[in-house]
C-alpha positions as semicolon CSV with decimal commas, in nm:
position;residue;x (nm);y (nm);z (nm)
1;M;9,264;4,786;17,624
2;R;9,381;5,182;17,694
3;R;9,752;5,073;17,642
4;F;9,648;4,942;17,324
5;L;9,488;5,225;17,187
6;G;9,751;5,399;17,266
7;T;9,996;5,216;17,117
8;V;9,759;5,272;16,772
9;F;9,718;5,642;16,821
10;L;10,109;5,638;16,851
11;L;10,170;5,464;16,557
12;A;9,921;5,713;16,349
13;A;10,099;5,980;16,481
14;L;10,432;5,843;16,373
15;L;10,276;5,745;15,992
16;A;10,147;6,144;15,946
17;L;10,497;6,246;16,101
18;G;10,592;6,018;15,865
19;A;10,403;6,088;15,590
20;G;10,426;6,445;15,653
21;G;10,847;6,389;15,670
22;W;10,815;6,245;15,340
23;A;10,595;6,491;15,148
24;L;10,817;6,798;15,291
25;W;11,085;6,597;15,097
26;W;10,859;6,529;14,792
27;V;10,811;6,846;14,695
28;Y;11,141;6,933;14,720
29;Q;11,264;6,697;14,481
30;P;11,413;6,738;14,074
31;M;11,102;6,613;13,841
32;R;11,296;6,420;13,585
33;L;11,215;6,567;13,238
34;P;11,301;6,369;12,863
35;G;11,502;6,677;12,779
36;A;11,674;6,983;12,892
37;S;11,332;7,132;12,948
38;V;10,960;7,093;12,802
39;D;10,719;7,321;12,717
40;L;10,389;7,358;12,904
41;S;10,062;7,530;12,775
42;I;9,796;7,625;13,044
43;E;9,437;7,717;12,920
44;P;9,265;7,966;13,089
45;G;8,990;7,831;13,317
46;T;9,234;7,506;13,370
47;R;9,138;7,285;13,707
48;P;9,444;7,230;13,972
49;R;9,345;6,862;13,899
50;A;9,372;6,945;13,492
51;V;9,696;7,124;13,552
52;A;9,859;6,837;13,701
53;L;9,789;6,565;13,418
54;A;9,911;6,846;13,174
55;V;10,221;6,835;13,356
56;A;10,272;6,470;13,350
57;K;10,130;6,470;12,971
58;A;10,400;6,760;12,920
59;G;10,656;6,440;12,930
60;V;10,744;6,516;13,333
61;D;10,800;6,243;13,575
62;V;10,532;6,266;13,793
63;E;10,168;6,119;13,925
64;P;9,962;6,335;13,880
65;E;9,736;6,289;14,104
66;L;10,022;6,363;14,431
67;L;10,061;6,680;14,227
68;Y;9,771;6,772;14,216
69;W;9,733;6,734;14,615
70;W;10,043;6,956;14,681
71;F;9,853;7,253;14,485
72;R;9,563;7,134;14,665
73;L;9,724;7,110;15,048
74;S;9,922;7,456;14,980
75;G;9,644;7,660;14,931
76;K;9,761;7,820;14,583
77;G;9,615;7,568;14,343
78;K;9,335;7,798;14,221
79;L;9,612;8,081;14,219
80;I;9,814;7,881;13,886
81;K;9,769;8,130;13,573
82;A;9,718;8,044;13,246
83;G;10,037;8,036;13,005
84;N;10,302;7,897;12,816
85;Y;10,551;7,813;13,098
86;E;10,952;7,668;13,021
87;L;10,988;7,309;13,285
88;A;11,353;7,362;13,312
89;N;11,496;7,039;13,406
90;G;11,586;6,948;13,722
91;I;11,240;7,163;13,872
92;T;11,056;7,016;14,167
93;P;10,700;7,012;14,227
94;H;10,778;7,335;14,475
95;R;10,912;7,557;14,251
96;L;10,639;7,442;13,976
97;L;10,371;7,562;14,122
98;A;10,566;7,907;14,268
99;K;10,631;7,973;13,828
100;L;10,267;7,893;13,801
101;T;10,177;8,078;14,027
102;R;10,362;8,390;13,940
103;G;10,289;8,381;13,605
104;E;10,658;8,294;13,468
105;E;10,578;8,255;13,098
106;A;10,882;8,174;12,909
107;L;10,907;8,479;12,737
108;R;11,098;8,514;12,388
109;A;11,190;8,860;12,176
110;V;11,178;8,970;11,829
111;T;11,365;9,241;11,731
112;L;11,201;9,527;11,441
113;V;11,471;9,711;11,363
114;E;11,444;10,083;11,293
115;G;11,422;10,170;10,935
116;W;11,296;9,840;10,834
117;T;10,990;9,846;10,582
118;F;10,664;9,697;10,703
119;R;10,752;9,431;10,441
120;Q;11,046;9,375;10,609
121;F;10,871;9,402;11,017
122;R;10,683;9,105;10,878
123;A;10,936;8,913;10,748
124;A;11,087;8,882;11,136
125;L;10,755;8,767;11,260
126;A;10,743;8,544;11,025
127;R;11,080;8,393;11,136
128;E;10,947;8,361;11,516
129;D;10,955;8,027;11,504
130;Q;10,722;8,004;11,856
131;M;10,482;8,320;11,690
132;K;10,119;8,181;11,598
133;P;10,154;8,295;11,226
134;D;9,796;8,463;11,187
135;T;9,876;8,722;10,955
136;R;10,070;8,484;10,698
137;G;9,908;8,493;10,350
138;L;9,722;8,805;10,465
139;A;9,727;9,143;10,208
140;D;9,883;9,398;10,402
141;D;9,487;9,618;10,405
142;A;9,321;9,279;10,545
143;I;9,637;9,329;10,853
144;M;9,596;9,657;10,890
145;A;9,174;9,594;10,971
146;M;9,300;9,340;11,196
147;V;9,474;9,545;11,409
148;G;9,248;9,836;11,401
149;K;9,298;10,105;11,120
150;P;9,114;9,998;10,840
151;G;9,200;10,169;10,542
152;V;9,550;10,270;10,617
153;H;9,855;10,255;10,505
154;P;10,084;10,043;10,695
155;E;10,433;10,158;10,612
156;G;10,584;10,384;10,914
157;R;10,268;10,226;11,150
158;F;10,471;10,031;11,394
159;Y;10,728;10,154;11,597
160;P;11,086;10,002;11,554
161;D;11,143;9,833;11,875
162;T;11,241;9,468;12,039
163;Y;10,914;9,314;12,151
164;T;10,889;8,993;12,434
165;Y;10,642;8,754;12,382
166;S;10,560;8,416;12,519
167;K;10,512;8,119;12,295
168;G;10,165;8,104;12,096
169;T;10,103;8,514;12,112
170;S;9,956;8,586;11,764
171;D;10,154;8,791;11,562
172;V;9,892;9,020;11,558
173;A;9,932;9,123;11,879
174;V;10,257;9,169;11,849
175;L;10,180;9,344;11,579
176;K;9,962;9,576;11,759
177;R;10,188;9,684;12,097
178;A;10,427;9,810;11,776
179;L;10,094;10,016;11,651
180;R;10,065;10,154;12,005
181;A;10,345;10,253;12,062
182;M;10,389;10,435;11,747
183;D;10,062;10,649;11,766
184;K;10,231;10,726;12,113
185;H;10,602;10,839;12,007
186;L;10,436;11,025;11,739
187;A;10,196;11,189;11,958
188;A;10,469;11,298;12,247
189;A;10,722;11,405;11,906
190;W;10,422;11,611;11,773
191;E;10,318;11,773;12,107
192;Q;10,614;11,894;12,189
193;R;10,747;12,036;11,822
194;S;10,976;12,330;11,717
195;P;10,785;12,644;11,540
196;A;11,114;12,570;11,293
197;T;10,915;12,299;11,122
198;A;10,737;12,256;10,801
199;V;10,481;11,987;10,837
200;K;10,175;12,055;10,909
201;S;10,076;11,725;11,136
202;P;10,141;11,471;11,254
203;D;10,106;11,194;10,926
204;E;10,322;11,429;10,803
205;A;10,578;11,444;11,070
206;L;10,579;11,055;11,081
207;I;10,707;11,057;10,646
208;L;10,989;11,290;10,685
209;A;11,087;11,126;11,008
210;S;11,095;10,777;10,768
211;I;11,322;10,964;10,517
212;V;11,530;11,095;10,790
213;E;11,616;10,749;10,931
214;K;11,684;10,651;10,585
215;E;11,894;10,944;10,494
216;T;12,142;10,958;10,781
217;G;12,427;10,751;10,817
218;K;12,561;10,882;11,185
219;A;12,314;10,982;11,533
220;A;12,426;11,316;11,547
221;D;12,366;11,471;11,129
222;R;11,980;11,395;11,209
223;P;11,814;11,661;11,316
224;H;12,077;11,858;11,031
225;V;11,915;11,638;10,825
226;A;11,623;11,717;10,864
227;A;11,673;12,081;10,876
228;V;11,722;12,059;10,478
229;F;11,427;11,788;10,413
230;N;11,216;12,155;10,616
231;N;11,432;12,437;10,430
232;R;11,320;12,220;10,111
233;L;10,951;12,228;10,192
234;R;10,954;12,580;10,350
235;V;11,061;12,719;9,982
236;G;10,892;12,463;9,774
237;M;11,219;12,288;9,695
238;P;11,164;11,875;9,550
239;L;11,289;11,677;9,881
240;Q;11,490;11,491;9,549
241;T;11,631;11,200;9,793
242;D;11,757;10,842;9,670
243;P;11,578;10,646;9,922
244;T;11,191;10,747;9,814
245;V;11,278;10,630;9,454
246;I;11,400;10,331;9,620
247;Y;11,045;10,288;9,772
248;G;10,828;10,355;9,511
249;M;11,053;10,134;9,273
250;G;10,933;9,841;9,494
251;S;11,097;9,468;9,365
252;A;11,184;9,640;9,025
253;F;11,494;9,782;9,187
254;G;11,785;9,610;9,184
255;G;12,085;9,789;9,405
256;N;12,144;10,032;9,205
257;L;11,988;10,357;9,101
258;H;12,044;10,519;8,770
259;K;11,944;10,815;8,606
260;K;11,635;10,689;8,436
261;D;11,514;10,519;8,753
262;L;11,500;10,954;8,894
263;Q;11,334;11,050;8,631
264;A;11,083;10,725;8,615
265;D;10,777;10,863;8,807
266;T;10,587;10,721;9,076
267;P;10,414;10,875;9,349
268;W;10,670;10,872;9,599
269;N;10,913;11,001;9,362
270;T;11,035;11,312;9,473
271;Y;11,264;11,417;9,180
272;T;10,982;11,409;8,963
273;R;10,704;11,564;9,228
274;P;10,696;11,814;9,439
275;G;10,654;11,791;9,836
276;L;10,629;11,454;10,114
277;P;10,594;11,167;9,897
278;P;10,191;10,998;10,027
279;T;10,281;10,784;10,304
280;P;10,624;10,666;10,503
281;I;10,903;10,490;10,323
282;S;11,077;10,317;10,691
283;M;10,978;10,289;11,022
284;P;11,160;10,564;11,181
285;G;11,270;10,509;11,538
286;K;11,223;10,753;11,834
287;A;11,521;11,019;11,788
288;A;11,375;11,030;11,417
289;L;11,084;11,169;11,436
290;E;11,226;11,467;11,751
291;A;11,467;11,497;11,475
292;A;11,174;11,597;11,173
293;V;10,990;11,789;11,475
294;H;11,283;11,946;11,636
295;P;11,551;12,031;11,300
296;A;11,863;12,147;11,334
297;D;11,927;12,572;11,353
298;S;12,036;12,555;10,971
299;K;11,969;12,706;10,660
300;A;12,081;12,426;10,480
301;L;11,945;12,280;10,181
302;Y;12,198;12,025;10,047
303;F;12,413;11,759;10,198
304;V;12,642;11,484;10,065
305;A;12,769;11,202;10,207
306;R;13,181;11,209;10,327
307;G;13,251;10,818;10,322
308;D;13,266;10,766;10,668
309;G;12,903;10,802;10,807
310;S;12,864;11,151;10,809
311;S;12,711;11,397;10,571
312;Q;12,815;11,733;10,494
313;F;12,566;12,047;10,485
314;S;12,591;12,323;10,207
315;E;12,365;12,624;10,175
316;T;12,399;12,684;9,811
317;L;12,412;12,496;9,568
318;D;12,788;12,620;9,424
319;E;12,894;12,491;9,804
320;H;12,712;12,179;9,757
321;N;12,869;12,070;9,432
322;R;13,261;12,150;9,598
323;A;13,150;11,924;9,847
324;V;13,013;11,632;9,594
325;N;13,333;11,739;9,397
326;K;13,562;11,642;9,705
327;F;13,379;11,371;9,903
328;Q;13,205;11,157;9,579
329;R;13,420;11,215;9,274
330;G;13,773;11,269;9,500
331;Q;13,859;11,630;9,294
């Protein structure tokens, strides 16, 4: 009898060891996928068993009950984080659990470019097919209410940068991040403003920075372009900057600016109206923000494009006319 019981225990031990060895082998074996990758979405509060079922339903060739027991026996099943994941072909149960417990979500990126308008920002977000389009079809004022800025004009309020996001993220979430980033960069620039700046508030600095962004072809010229506009504001001279006119024309702008356009009054026409326009005309980057409140030490009141991306700056109208003849008319 003792010999029989000993044999039974020995067989049980061998089976346990065999099962343990098989389980150790299994967790490191690649699981088959229907393609190169599959998307897996885990909602907050999802229990380990439901996670295992979601993995199988996503297309991974795995027995959900077996996967659940791996989650449970590992002691890490309760550490699985909600999120949107991309599972690549060849992933093992061991690597899957590590990914889910670390929250290694599949991240995409969208780049919002310096000098773009809010309309262009919206178009870029709308092209992201992995982003939830919660702002689609909404008016600008409705979007500003959604991001916590009701009644604020959207132009210039969002910082141009590259933003990463996980699949299914709302475009509102990205806009909120861009809004906070602009608030942060604008506050930092205003805090360090130079006594030489003519703008009197952060909002005016943002408007001027948006003009500097659109008027600058070469990065090194930004402080000098900002100096021209600061000098004009200081002496009460019209800014007379084409990008503001173009912005005020909206969809009516056909690609070429004519004399009649410069004479057609809009709130953004700085030929017909003195001072700064009522809102920014683009989304300025950090360099333009800093230039607006740190203009170069210059008395220039004019500038003209040289044709190579840079500008020629002049203090007098005579100097400016000569520069125009040289660089624009080839005289």
